[in-house]
Phi, psi and omega in degrees: 000136177261133181241120174250106187273005181062224180264050181216168174236040177290129174266115180284159181287329185271156180296143182242126176277310180239122178254130173261113187269117175293098188279339177204140177189160177294342183259007186227148175251147180306322180299323179291324183291317177300310180299325176300307180299317178300321182291329180278324177059053180289161174287327179211154178216150182223149182282141166228169183059045184244003187295336180273000179281128182283181186305327182277336185301314187302322181296323178292308182296313182293320175301311180298315184292324179286321182279329186267347178235154178255066188244356188071031184292137170210152182273133171251118179283152179313129178097338179282156173220167179268000000 
């Protein structure tokens, strides 16, 4: 199952295979994003809501999500696909 949480950090009851992670927004802290991914425990995760991150930001966001969660997280640049 693919889960797109929109503008929320709601943890669904069913298992999630692929999680689309709201990686940056004015309403969220990175610690909350990490806890969200850890709570869902997806097989893989990809960032959404990352367009406002400047050129230096993706390495920080991607590093935190990859190192702090066991989710198969990887960054997809615009135009890339899995």
